[in-house]
C-alpha positions in Angstrom: 34.4 -12.4 -12.6 32.8 -13.1 -9.2 32.7 -16.8 -8.2 29.2 -17.6 -6.8 29.8 -21.4 -6.6 29.8 -21.3 -2.8 26.1 -20.6 -3.0 24.3 -23.9 -3.8 21.2 -22.1 -5.1 23.2 -21.2 -8.2 23.3 -24.9 -9.2 19.5 -24.9 -9.7 19.3 -21.3 -10.9 22.6 -20.7 -12.7 23.9 -17.1 -12.9 24.4 -16.1 -16.6 25.7 -12.8 -15.3 27.5 -13.5 -12.0 28.7 -9.9 -11.7 25.1 -8.8 -11.2 22.9 -9.0 -8.2 21.0 -12.4 -8.4 17.3 -12.1 -7.5 15.4 -15.2 -6.6 11.7 -14.2 -6.4 8.2 -14.1 -7.9 6.1 -11.1 -8.4 4.1 -11.4 -5.2 3.6 -8.4 -2.9 6.7 -9.3 -1.0 8.7 -10.2 -4.1 8.0 -7.0 -5.9 9.5 -4.9 -3.1 12.9 -6.0 -4.2 12.3 -5.9 -8.0 10.9 -2.4 -7.7 13.8 -1.3 -5.6 16.3 -2.7 -8.1 14.5 -1.0 -10.9 14.4 2.3 -9.0 18.1 2.2 -8.2 19.1 0.9 -11.7 21.4 -1.6 -10.1 22.3 -4.4 -12.5 20.6 -7.6 -11.6 19.5 -11.0 -12.9 16.1 -12.2 -11.9 15.3 -15.9 -11.4 11.7 -17.1 -11.1 11.1 -19.2 -8.0 7.7 -20.8 -8.6 6.2 -21.1 -5.2 3.1 -22.9 -6.6 5.5 -25.8 -7.5 7.2 -25.6 -4.1 10.5 -24.5 -5.7 11.0 -22.4 -2.6 11.1 -25.6 -0.5 14.0 -27.2 -2.5 17.3 -27.7 -0.8 18.9 -25.2 -3.2 16.6 -22.4 -2.2 16.6 -23.3 1.4 20.4 -23.1 1.4 20.0 -19.3 0.8 16.8 -18.8 2.8 16.2 -21.5 5.5 12.7 -20.0 6.0 11.8 -21.0 2.5 10.2 -17.6 1.5 10.8 -15.4 -1.5 12.5 -13.0 -2.2 16.2 -13.6 -1.6 19.3 -12.2 -3.3 23.0 -12.7 -3.7 25.1 -9.6 -4.2 28.4 -10.5 -5.7 29.8 -7.1 -4.6 28.8 -7.2 -0.9 30.6 -5.6 2.1 34.3 -5.6 1.5 33.8 -6.6 -2.1 32.8 -10.2 -1.1 29.5 -11.9 -2.1 26.7 -11.8 0.4 23.4 -13.6 0.4 20.3 -12.1 2.0 16.7 -13.0 2.6 13.7 -11.1 4.1 12.3 -8.3 1.9 12.6 -5.6 4.5 16.2 -6.5 5.2 17.0 -6.5 1.5 15.4 -3.0 1.1 17.5 -1.6 3.9 20.6 -3.2 2.4 20.0 -1.9 -1.1 19.2 1.6 0.3 22.5 1.7 2.2 24.4 0.3 -0.8 23.1 3.0 -3.1 22.4 5.8 -0.8 18.9 6.0 -2.3 15.4 6.1 -0.8 16.6 6.3 2.8 17.6 9.6 4.4 21.1 10.0 5.8 19.6 12.2 8.5 19.4 9.9 11.6 15.9 11.0 12.7 14.4 10.7 9.2 16.2 7.4 8.7 14.6 5.8 11.7 11.2 7.3 10.9 11.4 5.7 7.5 12.5 2.4 9.0 9.6 2.4 11.4 7.2 2.6 8.5 8.9 -0.3 6.7 8.5 -2.3 9.9 4.8 -1.2 10.0 4.4 -2.8 6.6 6.3 -5.9 7.6 4.5 -6.5 10.9 1.0 -5.3 10.0 0.1 -4.5 6.4 1.5 -7.7 4.9 0.2 -10.2 7.4 -3.2 -8.7 7.7 -3.8 -8.1 4.0 -2.5 -11.6 3.3 -5.1 -13.1 5.6 -7.8 -11.1 3.8 -6.6 -12.7 0.6 -6.7 -16.2 2.1 -10.1 -15.9 3.6 -11.7 -13.9 0.8 -10.2 -15.4 -2.4 -8.5 -18.6 -1.6 -9.2 -21.8 0.4 -10.4 -19.9 3.4 -13.4 -18.5 1.5 -15.1 -21.9 1.8 -15.0 -21.8 5.6 -18.5 -21.6 7.0 -17.3 -19.6 10.0 -16.9 -16.0 8.6 -15.5 -14.6 11.8 -11.8 -14.9 10.7 -12.6 -13.0 7.5 -14.4 -10.3 9.4 -11.6 -9.9 11.9 -8.9 -9.5 9.1 -11.1 -7.2 7.1 -11.8 -5.0 10.1 -8.1 -4.9 10.9 -7.1 -4.1 7.3 -9.6 -1.3 7.2 -8.0 0.1 10.4 -4.6 -0.2 8.9 -5.7 1.6 5.7 -7.0 4.3 8.0 -3.5 4.6 9.5 -2.1 5.1 6.0 -4.9 7.5 5.2 -4.0 9.7 8.1 -0.2 9.5 7.5 -0.7 10.6 3.9 -2.8 13.6 4.8 -1.2 16.5 2.9 1.9 14.5 2.0 2.5 12.8 -1.3 4.6 9.9 0.1 4.8 8.3 3.5 7.9 10.3 4.4 6.5 13.6 3.0 8.1 15.0 -0.2 10.6 12.1 -0.5 9.7 8.8 -2.0 11.3 6.1 0.1 11.7 2.4 0.9 8.6 2.8 3.1 6.5 3.5 -0.1 8.3 0.7 -2.0 7.5 -1.8 0.8 3.8 -0.9 0.9 2.7 -0.1 -2.6 2.6 -3.7 -3.8 0.5 -4.9 -0.8 -2.1 -2.2 -1.2 -2.3 -2.8 -5.0 -2.6 -6.5 -4.4 -5.4 -6.1 -1.8 -7.7 -4.2 -4.1 -6.6 -6.0 -7.3 -5.5 -9.6 -7.1 -7.3 -10.2 -3.8 -10.5 -8.5 -5.1 -11.1 -6.9 -1.8 -11.7 -3.3 -2.9 -15.3 -3.2 -1.9 -14.7 -5.3 1.2 -12.3 -2.9 2.8 -14.3 0.2 1.5 -11.2 1.4 -0.4 -13.1 4.0 -2.4 -14.2 5.8 0.8 -10.5 6.8 1.2 -8.9 9.7 -0.6 -5.2 9.9 0.3 -4.4 6.2 0.0 -5.9 5.9 -3.5 -4.1 9.0 -4.7 -0.8 7.8 -3.2 -1.3 4.4 -4.9 -2.0 6.1 -8.2 1.2 8.1 -7.9 3.2 5.0 -7.1 1.9 2.9 -9.9 2.6 5.8 -12.3 6.4 5.4 -11.6 8.0 3.5 -14.5 10.2 1.5 -12.1 7.2 0.4 -10.1 5.4 -0.6 -13.3 8.3 -2.7 -14.4 9.0 -4.1 -11.0 5.5 -5.3 -10.5 6.0 -7.8 -13.4 9.4 -9.2 -12.3 10.0 -12.0 -12.1 6.8 -13.1 -13.8 5.8 -16.5 -15.0 6.1 -15.5 -18.6 
């Protein structure tokens, strides 16, 4: 049985199944990237809810695994060379799990890098911009009298949706016929923008055709449906 005692996070969130991947997360748009990937690959894992509303991500135990204090993070007891490895940053975890399983990332070098660039597009643009829309439209920022920040982020989010719309023209997934980690990285953020953030009308989502159809296809996948709820608050 793997020994995970070298990871202080396991003192606060004990591993009942130390032979499984340990997932420390919450079902936010970043968190669900990893839970969806784990569900899609059918890797055995044990989810632990890290309640960011209670600042559990700022505890010494969590910071010992991710010094940046953000979910998600994982421990794989069967890492490179058979040794346990801890990882943070959702994009890095997606790449790691794709390489571990040989799934959702092409072995062809050109296609591999094309996929990775779309993952980075989500990490660098979709996530930060959509998150700002959420802040200024739904959360504390909505009370700001100055609406220019909201307008800026809405306009940029509409532009980014336009990039996705063009990319998805005559292709079911971001990489064409093959569902990939690029889709897994992006689905939760688009779903959150029009759902939890209540910005559907704000970003003129229904004026698009390819992105809504892609989102519907993604949400219809059983692993996506499950992953979007893990780890939930119960």
